[in-house]
C-alpha positions as CSV (number, residue, x, y, z in Angstrom):
1,M,-61.9,-17.2,-42.7
2,T,-65.4,-15.7,-42.6
3,Q,-68.6,-17.3,-41.4
4,D,-72.2,-16.1,-41.7
5,S,-74.1,-15.9,-38.5
6,P,-77.8,-16.9,-38.3
7,G,-78.7,-13.2,-38.2
8,G,-76.9,-12.4,-41.4
9,D,-73.9,-10.8,-39.8
10,C,-70.5,-11.7,-41.0
11,I,-68.0,-12.8,-38.3
12,L,-64.3,-12.7,-39.0
13,R,-62.2,-15.3,-37.2
14,I,-58.4,-15.3,-37.6
15,G,-56.5,-17.9,-35.6
16,S,-57.1,-18.5,-31.9
17,P,-57.5,-16.0,-29.2
18,P,-54.3,-14.7,-27.7
19,S,-52.8,-17.0,-25.1
20,A,-51.8,-15.8,-21.6
21,K,-49.0,-18.3,-21.8
22,G,-46.7,-16.1,-23.9
23,S,-46.9,-13.1,-21.6
24,A,-46.4,-15.2,-18.4
25,S,-43.3,-16.7,-20.0
26,N,-41.9,-13.2,-20.8
27,R,-42.6,-12.1,-17.2
28,R,-40.7,-15.1,-15.8
29,G,-37.7,-14.4,-18.1
30,K,-37.6,-10.8,-16.8
31,S,-38.0,-11.9,-13.2
32,F,-35.1,-14.4,-13.6
33,W,-32.7,-11.7,-14.9
34,F,-33.8,-9.2,-12.2
35,L,-33.3,-11.8,-9.4
36,L,-29.9,-12.8,-10.9
37,A,-28.8,-9.2,-11.0
38,A,-30.0,-8.6,-7.4
39,L,-28.2,-11.8,-6.2
40,L,-25.0,-10.6,-7.9
41,I,-25.2,-7.2,-6.3
42,A,-25.8,-8.8,-2.9
43,V,-22.8,-11.2,-3.2
44,I,-20.5,-8.3,-4.3
45,T,-21.7,-6.1,-1.4
46,V,-21.4,-8.9,1.2
47,G,-17.9,-9.8,-0.1
48,G,-16.7,-6.2,0.0
49,V,-18.0,-5.6,3.5
50,T,-16.5,-8.8,4.7
51,M,-13.1,-7.9,3.2
52,W,-13.2,-4.5,4.7
53,L,-14.1,-5.9,8.2
54,V,-11.2,-8.4,8.0
55,Y,-8.8,-5.7,6.9
56,Q,-10.0,-3.5,9.8
57,K,-9.5,-6.3,12.3
58,L,-6.1,-7.7,11.0
59,G,-4.6,-4.5,9.4
60,P,-2.9,-3.2,12.6
61,S,-1.5,-6.7,13.5
62,I,0.3,-7.3,10.2
63,P,3.7,-8.9,11.2
64,D,6.7,-6.6,11.1
65,A,8.4,-8.8,8.5
66,L,5.5,-8.3,6.1
67,R,5.4,-4.6,6.8
68,A,9.2,-4.3,6.2
69,A,8.8,-6.0,2.9
70,V,6.3,-3.3,1.8
71,E,8.1,-0.4,3.5
72,S,11.4,1.2,2.4
73,P,14.3,-0.3,4.4
74,L,15.1,3.3,5.4
75,V,11.6,3.7,6.9
76,T,12.0,0.4,8.7
77,A,15.4,1.4,10.1
78,K,14.0,4.7,11.4
79,S,11.1,3.0,13.1
80,K,13.4,0.5,14.8
81,C,16.3,2.8,15.7
82,A,15.0,6.3,16.4
83,S,11.3,6.4,15.7
84,S,10.6,9.7,17.5
85,S,13.9,11.5,17.0
86,P,13.8,14.7,15.0
87,Y,17.5,14.1,14.2
88,A,16.7,11.1,12.0
89,T,14.4,12.0,9.1
90,V,13.1,10.1,6.1
91,G,12.4,11.9,2.9
92,D,11.8,11.5,-0.8
93,G,9.1,9.0,-0.3
94,G,11.3,6.7,1.7
95,K,14.3,6.9,-0.5
96,T,16.4,9.2,1.7
97,L,17.5,9.0,5.3
98,I,19.2,12.0,7.0
99,L,21.0,11.4,10.3
100,K,22.5,13.9,12.6
101,S,24.4,12.5,15.5
102,E,25.2,14.3,18.7
103,G,28.4,16.2,19.0
104,E,30.1,18.2,21.8
105,E,27.9,21.3,21.0
106,Q,24.9,19.9,19.2
107,S,22.1,17.5,20.0
108,G,21.4,14.5,17.8
109,I,20.9,10.7,17.7
110,T,23.2,8.8,20.1
111,F,26.1,6.7,19.1
112,S,24.1,3.5,19.9
113,Q,21.2,4.8,17.7
114,L,23.7,5.4,14.8
115,E,25.1,1.9,15.3
116,C,21.5,0.6,15.1
117,F,21.0,2.3,11.8
118,L,24.3,0.9,10.4
119,D,23.2,-2.6,11.6
120,E,19.7,-2.4,10.2
121,L,21.0,-1.2,6.8
122,E,23.7,-3.9,6.8
123,V,26.6,-1.4,6.3
124,T,29.7,-3.3,5.3
125,D,32.7,-3.3,7.6
126,A,34.7,-1.4,5.0
127,V,32.2,1.5,5.1
128,R,32.0,1.4,8.9
129,S,35.8,1.7,9.0
130,E,35.7,4.8,6.7
131,I,33.0,6.4,8.8
132,G,34.9,5.8,12.0
133,A,38.2,7.2,10.5
134,T,36.7,10.4,9.2
135,R,38.2,13.6,10.5
136,A,36.9,17.1,10.4
137,L,39.6,18.0,7.9
138,D,38.4,15.3,5.5
139,G,35.3,17.2,4.3
140,R,32.4,15.2,2.9
141,R,33.0,11.5,2.3
142,S,30.9,8.9,0.5
143,A,30.6,5.2,0.0
144,D,28.3,2.6,-1.6
145,W,27.1,-0.9,-0.5
146,D,24.3,-3.3,-1.5
147,G,21.7,-0.9,-3.0
148,F,22.6,2.1,-0.8
149,R,24.8,5.2,-1.1
150,A,25.9,7.3,1.9
151,S,27.7,10.6,2.2
152,W,28.8,12.0,5.5
153,S,30.9,14.6,7.3
154,Y,32.2,14.7,10.8
155,H,33.1,17.4,13.2
156,P,33.6,16.9,17.0
157,D,31.3,19.9,17.7
158,S,28.4,18.7,15.5
159,G,28.9,15.0,15.2
160,V,28.3,12.9,12.1
161,N,25.9,14.3,9.5
162,M,25.0,11.5,7.1
163,T,22.6,11.2,4.2
164,I,21.8,7.6,3.0
165,T,19.9,7.1,-0.2
166,L,18.5,4.1,-2.0
167,K,20.2,3.5,-5.3
């Protein structure tokens, strides 16, 4: 719409002047999303740091039973029966246990340590009997029980050499 002014000039008026209300509303909307994103980042950061601190404090004191459930039974047996012995070694990512017992001419794990391994791995009486009855002339023997396979040989000079694997 046009209107003549008293001086003869023509003034053009279209609608009302721009409102500051629209731009303030837009700024409030952007501020809301920015604050929401900042809050979300803060919550994730605080939660992550808290979880890390709890793990650092409680990690070393995880009960043995829980650790055993996560570890291979062969690793658990090694840690209980001969943790520092070089004659009991775990290989293949916890799937193989190699035992070398003492003999008349060779060092190795003791008989009581060997018994500890057999107890920890719940070796059946039948397999224990076969191990105990092995002679040097018998060569390499083997047996299976509840998820394990063992092969061994015996000589009085070198003792029992046994490999136990998870099936």
